C-alpha positions as CSV (number, residue, x, y, z in Angstrom):
1,M,33.8,14.2,-4.1
2,P,34.3,10.6,-2.8
3,A,32.9,7.8,-4.9
4,V,29.6,6.1,-4.1
5,T,29.7,2.4,-3.2
6,V,26.7,0.1,-2.9
7,T,26.6,-2.9,-0.6
8,P,24.1,-5.7,-0.2
9,I,22.2,-5.7,3.1
10,A,21.8,-8.9,5.0
11,T,18.4,-9.9,6.3
12,D,19.5,-9.8,9.9
13,R,17.6,-7.2,11.9
14,D,20.6,-5.0,12.8
15,Q,21.4,-4.3,9.1
16,L,17.8,-3.9,8.1
17,R,17.2,-1.5,11.0
18,Q,19.9,0.8,9.6
19,Y,18.3,0.5,6.2
20,V,14.9,1.5,7.5
21,Q,16.2,4.3,9.7
22,F,17.9,5.9,6.7
23,S,14.5,6.8,5.2
24,I,13.1,8.1,8.5
25,D,16.1,10.3,8.9
26,L,15.9,11.6,5.3
27,Y,12.5,13.0,5.9
28,A,13.2,14.4,9.4
29,G,11.2,17.6,9.8
30,N,8.9,16.9,6.8
31,D,5.3,17.3,7.9
32,C,3.9,15.2,5.1
33,Y,6.1,12.1,5.5
34,V,4.5,9.3,7.5
35,P,7.1,6.8,8.7
36,P,6.3,3.1,8.7
37,L,6.4,1.1,11.9
38,I,10.0,-0.1,12.0
39,S,9.1,-3.5,13.3
40,D,6.7,-4.0,10.4
41,M,9.3,-3.0,7.9
42,L,11.9,-5.4,9.4
43,D,9.4,-8.2,9.0
44,T,8.5,-7.2,5.4
45,L,12.2,-7.2,4.3
46,S,13.1,-10.6,5.9
47,P,12.1,-14.1,4.9
48,E,11.2,-14.9,8.5
49,G,8.6,-12.2,8.7
50,N,7.2,-12.1,5.2
51,P,5.4,-15.1,3.6
52,A,5.8,-13.5,0.2
53,F,9.4,-14.9,0.2
54,E,7.7,-18.2,-0.7
55,F,7.5,-16.9,-4.3
56,C,9.8,-13.9,-4.3
57,D,13.5,-13.4,-4.3
58,A,14.9,-10.2,-2.9
59,Q,18.0,-8.3,-2.1
60,S,18.3,-4.9,-0.3
61,F,21.1,-2.5,-1.0
62,M,22.5,0.6,0.7
63,A,24.6,3.3,-1.0
64,W,27.4,4.9,0.9
65,R,29.6,7.9,0.4
66,D,32.6,8.6,2.7
67,G,31.2,6.2,5.3
68,E,27.7,7.8,5.4
69,P,24.5,6.2,4.0
70,V,23.1,8.1,1.1
71,G,20.4,5.8,-0.4
72,V,18.6,2.5,-0.1
73,I,16.7,0.2,-2.5
74,T,15.4,-3.3,-2.6
75,A,15.4,-5.5,-5.7
76,I,12.5,-8.0,-5.9
77,I,11.7,-10.8,-8.3
78,N,8.0,-11.8,-7.9
79,H,8.0,-15.1,-9.7
80,A,4.3,-15.5,-9.4
81,A,3.7,-12.1,-11.0
82,N,6.1,-12.9,-13.8
83,D,4.4,-16.2,-14.4
84,I,1.1,-14.4,-14.8
85,T,2.4,-11.7,-17.2
86,G,5.0,-13.7,-19.0
87,K,7.5,-11.0,-18.4
88,K,10.9,-11.1,-16.8
89,V,10.7,-8.2,-14.4
90,V,12.8,-7.2,-11.5
91,R,10.9,-4.8,-9.2
92,F,12.5,-2.1,-7.2
93,G,10.9,-0.7,-4.1
94,F,11.3,0.6,-0.5
95,M,13.8,3.1,-1.9
96,D,15.0,6.5,-0.8
97,F,18.0,8.6,-1.7
98,I,19.6,12.0,-1.6
99,D,19.3,14.2,-4.6
100,D,22.5,13.1,-6.3
101,D,22.8,11.6,-9.8
102,E,25.7,9.3,-8.9
103,V,23.8,7.9,-5.9
104,V,20.7,7.2,-7.9
105,D,22.7,5.7,-10.8
106,A,24.5,3.4,-8.5
107,L,21.3,2.1,-6.8
108,M,19.6,1.5,-10.1
109,D,22.7,-0.2,-11.5
110,A,22.7,-2.5,-8.4
111,V,19.1,-3.5,-9.1
112,G,19.7,-4.0,-12.8
113,D,22.8,-6.1,-12.3
114,W,21.1,-8.2,-9.7
115,G,18.1,-8.8,-11.9
116,R,20.1,-9.4,-15.1
117,S,22.2,-12.0,-13.3
118,R,18.9,-13.9,-12.6
119,G,17.6,-13.7,-16.2
120,M,15.5,-10.6,-15.9
121,T,15.1,-8.2,-18.8
122,E,13.0,-5.4,-17.4
123,M,12.8,-3.3,-14.2
124,A,9.7,-1.7,-12.7
125,G,8.8,0.2,-9.6
126,P,8.5,1.4,-7.0
127,L,6.6,-1.8,-6.2
128,G,6.6,-4.0,-3.2
129,F,6.7,-7.8,-2.9
130,T,2.9,-7.8,-3.5
131,D,0.0,-5.5,-4.1
132,M,-0.4,-5.4,-0.3
133,D,2.7,-3.3,0.1
134,P,2.9,0.4,-0.6
135,E,3.6,1.1,-4.3
136,G,3.9,4.0,-6.7
137,M,6.2,7.1,-6.6
138,L,4.4,10.3,-5.6
139,T,4.2,12.7,-8.6
140,E,1.6,15.1,-7.3
141,G,0.6,16.1,-3.8
142,Y,3.9,16.7,-2.1
143,D,2.3,19.1,0.3
144,E,-0.4,16.6,1.5
145,V,0.0,14.5,4.5
146,G,0.5,10.8,3.5
147,T,-1.1,7.7,4.9
148,M,0.3,4.6,6.5
149,A,-0.5,2.6,3.3
150,T,1.3,4.9,0.8
151,I,4.8,6.1,-0.2
152,Y,6.0,9.6,0.3
153,N,9.0,10.9,-1.6
154,Y,10.5,14.3,-2.5
155,P,9.8,15.9,-5.9
156,Y,13.3,15.3,-7.2
157,Y,12.7,11.6,-7.4
158,V,10.6,12.1,-10.6
159,R,13.5,14.0,-12.3
160,H,15.8,11.1,-11.7
161,M,13.4,8.5,-13.1
162,E,13.0,10.6,-16.3
163,R,16.7,11.3,-16.5
164,L,17.3,7.5,-16.4
165,G,14.9,6.8,-19.2
166,F,12.0,5.3,-17.3
167,D,8.5,5.4,-18.7
168,K,5.1,5.3,-17.1
169,D,3.9,1.8,-16.4
170,A,0.8,2.7,-14.3
171,D,-0.6,5.7,-12.4
172,W,-2.7,5.7,-9.3
173,V,-4.9,8.6,-8.0
174,E,-6.0,9.4,-4.4
175,Y,-9.0,11.4,-3.2
176,R,-9.7,13.3,0.0
177,I,-13.5,12.8,0.5
178,E,-15.8,14.9,2.7
179,V,-17.9,12.8,5.1
180,P,-21.4,14.1,4.5
181,D,-23.9,15.0,7.2
182,G,-26.0,12.0,6.3
183,V,-26.3,9.3,3.7
184,P,-27.1,11.0,0.3
185,E,-30.7,10.3,-0.6
186,K,-30.0,8.7,-4.0
187,H,-27.3,6.7,-2.4
188,Q,-29.7,5.3,0.2
189,R,-32.3,4.6,-2.4
190,I,-29.9,2.5,-4.4
191,A,-28.7,0.7,-1.3
192,D,-32.3,-0.3,-0.4
193,I,-33.1,-1.5,-3.9
194,V,-29.9,-3.5,-4.1
195,A,-30.4,-5.2,-0.7
196,R,-34.0,-6.2,-1.6
197,K,-33.2,-7.3,-5.2
198,Y,-30.3,-9.6,-4.3
199,G,-31.2,-10.6,-0.8
200,L,-28.1,-9.0,0.7
201,K,-27.6,-8.3,4.4
202,V,-25.1,-6.2,6.3
203,L,-22.9,-8.0,8.8
204,K,-21.5,-6.1,11.8
205,Y,-19.2,-7.5,14.5
206,T,-18.1,-6.5,17.9
207,S,-15.8,-9.5,18.4
208,K,-12.5,-9.7,16.6
209,K,-12.3,-13.4,17.4
210,R,-15.7,-14.0,15.9
211,I,-15.0,-12.1,12.6
212,K,-11.7,-14.0,12.2
213,E,-13.3,-17.4,12.8
214,E,-16.4,-16.8,10.6
215,Y,-15.1,-14.6,7.8
216,G,-11.3,-14.2,8.1
217,Q,-10.6,-16.6,5.3
218,A,-13.5,-15.4,3.2
219,I,-12.3,-11.8,3.4
220,F,-9.0,-12.6,1.7
221,D,-10.6,-15.1,-0.7
222,L,-12.8,-12.2,-1.8
223,V,-9.8,-9.9,-2.2
224,N,-8.2,-12.5,-4.5
225,E,-11.3,-12.8,-6.6
226,A,-12.1,-9.0,-6.8
227,Y,-8.5,-7.8,-7.4
228,K,-7.3,-10.5,-9.8
229,D,-7.2,-8.4,-12.9
230,L,-5.7,-5.3,-11.4
231,Y,-2.1,-4.1,-12.2
232,G,0.5,-6.0,-10.3
233,F,-1.9,-8.1,-8.3
234,V,-0.9,-11.7,-7.4
235,P,-3.3,-14.0,-5.6
236,L,-2.5,-14.2,-1.9
237,T,-1.2,-17.6,-0.9
238,Q,-2.7,-19.5,2.1
239,R,0.3,-18.6,4.2
240,Q,-0.1,-14.9,3.4
241,I,-3.8,-15.1,4.2
242,D,-3.0,-16.8,7.6
243,H,-0.5,-14.0,8.2
244,Y,-2.9,-11.2,7.4
245,I,-5.7,-12.7,9.4
246,K,-3.4,-12.8,12.4
247,V,-1.7,-9.5,12.0
248,Y,-4.2,-7.1,10.5
249,L,-7.6,-8.3,11.6
250,A,-6.3,-8.1,15.2
251,V,-5.8,-4.3,15.0
252,L,-9.0,-3.2,13.2
253,R,-11.6,-1.0,14.8
254,L,-14.6,-3.1,14.0
255,D,-17.0,-0.1,14.0
256,D,-15.2,0.9,10.8
257,V,-15.6,-2.5,9.1
258,V,-18.7,-3.7,7.2
259,L,-19.2,-7.1,5.5
260,I,-22.1,-7.9,3.1
261,A,-23.4,-11.4,2.6
262,D,-26.0,-13.0,0.5
263,A,-29.0,-15.0,1.8
264,D,-26.7,-18.1,2.2
265,G,-24.2,-16.2,4.3
266,Q,-21.6,-16.1,1.5
267,L,-19.4,-12.9,1.5
268,V,-20.1,-10.7,-1.5
269,A,-18.6,-7.4,-0.5
270,L,-16.5,-5.7,2.2
271,G,-15.3,-2.3,3.3
272,I,-12.4,-2.1,5.7
273,S,-11.4,1.3,7.1
274,M,-9.8,2.6,10.2
275,P,-8.9,5.9,11.9
276,S,-6.0,7.6,10.2
277,M,-2.7,6.7,11.9
278,S,-0.7,9.3,10.0
279,R,-0.1,11.8,12.8
280,A,0.3,9.0,15.4
281,L,3.1,7.4,13.3
282,Q,4.7,10.8,12.9
283,R,4.8,11.3,16.6
284,S,6.1,7.8,17.2
285,R,8.8,8.2,14.5
286,G,8.1,4.5,13.6
287,R,8.8,3.2,17.1
288,L,6.4,1.5,19.4
289,F,8.5,2.2,22.5
290,P,8.8,4.0,24.7
291,T,5.7,6.1,23.9
292,G,4.8,5.3,20.2
293,W,2.3,2.7,21.3
294,W,0.4,5.3,23.2
295,H,0.0,7.6,20.2
296,L,-1.1,4.7,18.0
297,L,-3.6,3.5,20.6
298,K,-5.1,6.9,20.9
299,A,-5.6,7.1,17.1
300,I,-7.2,3.6,17.0
301,K,-9.6,4.7,19.7
302,G,-10.7,7.7,17.7
303,S,-8.5,10.8,18.4
304,T,-8.6,11.8,14.7
305,D,-11.2,13.2,12.4
306,V,-9.9,11.4,9.3
307,V,-10.7,7.8,8.3
308,D,-8.6,5.8,5.9
309,L,-10.4,3.6,3.4
310,L,-8.0,0.6,3.3
311,L,-9.9,-2.0,1.4
312,I,-13.1,-2.2,-0.6
313,A,-13.8,-5.4,-2.5
314,V,-16.9,-6.6,-4.3
315,K,-17.4,-10.0,-5.8
316,P,-17.1,-9.7,-9.6
317,E,-20.7,-10.8,-10.4
318,Y,-22.0,-8.0,-8.0
319,Q,-19.8,-5.2,-9.4
320,N,-21.6,-2.3,-11.2
321,K,-24.8,-3.3,-9.4
322,G,-24.9,-0.7,-6.7
323,V,-23.4,-2.9,-3.9
324,N,-20.9,-0.1,-3.0
325,A,-23.9,2.1,-2.1
326,L,-24.9,-0.5,0.5
327,L,-21.4,-0.5,2.0
328,F,-21.4,3.3,2.5
329,A,-25.0,3.5,3.6
330,D,-23.9,1.5,6.6
331,L,-20.5,3.1,7.1
332,I,-21.5,6.8,6.8
333,P,-23.7,7.0,9.9
334,R,-20.9,5.3,11.8
335,Y,-18.3,7.7,10.5
336,I,-20.5,10.6,11.6
337,A,-21.0,9.1,15.0
338,N,-17.2,8.6,15.3
339,G,-16.5,12.3,14.5
340,Y,-14.8,11.7,11.1
341,K,-14.9,14.7,8.9
342,E,-12.9,13.4,5.9
343,A,-11.8,10.1,4.4
344,E,-8.7,9.1,2.5
345,S,-9.4,6.9,-0.5
346,N,-5.8,5.7,-0.7
347,V,-4.5,4.4,-4.1
348,E,-6.9,3.7,-7.0
349,L,-5.6,2.9,-10.5
350,E,-6.4,5.9,-12.7
351,G,-8.3,3.8,-15.2
352,N,-10.4,1.9,-12.6
353,E,-13.7,3.6,-13.4
354,N,-15.7,1.1,-11.2
355,V,-13.9,2.3,-8.1
356,Q,-13.9,6.0,-8.9
357,K,-17.7,6.0,-9.7
358,Q,-18.4,5.2,-6.1
359,W,-17.4,8.7,-5.1
360,E,-19.8,10.5,-7.5
361,Y,-22.2,11.4,-4.7
362,F,-19.6,12.9,-2.4
363,K,-17.6,16.1,-2.3
364,R,-14.1,15.2,-3.1
365,R,-10.8,16.4,-4.5
366,Q,-8.1,14.4,-6.2
367,H,-5.1,15.4,-4.1
368,R,-2.3,12.9,-4.9
369,R,-1.1,11.0,-7.9
370,R,1.7,8.4,-8.1
371,R,3.4,6.3,-10.7
372,A,5.1,3.0,-11.3
373,W,7.9,3.3,-13.8
374,K,9.5,0.8,-16.2
375,R,12.4,0.4,-18.6
376,P,14.5,-2.4,-20.0
377,I,17.5,-3.4,-18.0
378,P,20.5,-1.8,-19.8
379,A,23.2,-4.1,-21.2
380,P,26.3,-4.3,-18.9
381,I,29.0,-1.9,-19.8
382,P,32.0,-3.9,-21.2
383,T,35.1,-3.8,-19.2
384,T,38.6,-3.8,-20.5
385,E,41.6,-5.3,-18.8
């Protein structure tokens, strides 16, 4: 069998497009894989499109055999994360490969060699540049349709990680939650008590321009504050915040967004959700043109009965005080009116009891699990001349 070679991928869009297309082709015909938007991935992997390159170094690689691509992986050094943890970690992410030991070994060696040459001693992944990227290798739920915010991979990926001596670094779980016929009575009672006790009010917007102007910055400041102690999280920089305000707030369906403020108008909690884009992305195969935009537009306008819970954040001093009940007391009637039958929780750290307690009043099933792996970077193999 021909040998495997691994080559670094430049950040020009032609080479990156081939990199992204490999993954889409690998899962062709798989009903559970949700492709990313190719244009978004090209931005993520290039310094011109991703503000995280301000504090990250990265190199993408592609593995080849006999002139055909057989795997891809990106090595990332998040210097801000390493400064927080005091570790010297090179991350690996955005990876896919055929089921072949030689291919996987070559890709992991490329990441290890690249990281070692820059002073790193550990490798961990799959992780993105930041916590805002998809992370965690799927270990349960291969027969469940993914979401636009998560990774899908074949079961054989886990075997390769174990074979190469990787250990668990962190696990996430995901829930499929049934949208009830109405707000649970106990849930509503808690919401009413919390609103009165702390003087909180629900804010709803019909203008994207207004929500960006009045609370765009505050939304991501709250994310920084609420998520600061979670695994792998690095505070968003101002350039990142400006980018997310411009890119993500512009596509939200505001009927699926709720903000909660105190008596002084200060943001204390938020819930951002949107119609599931999974089937629309599958139909588009990651492309906006010629018809992908139409499928995505239909989904945003409500052609699906599944809603994705993308972001829930509560100011630390209001956590464990029932504020989540206030969020869902507002959202549930809107979900019902919009025809949603089920909600996807997306990823939650398995040990994050505060987040998982918020589902206790709902019918749910834990239907996916995923893992970040870690191991020391092996010493280089001595060469003899």
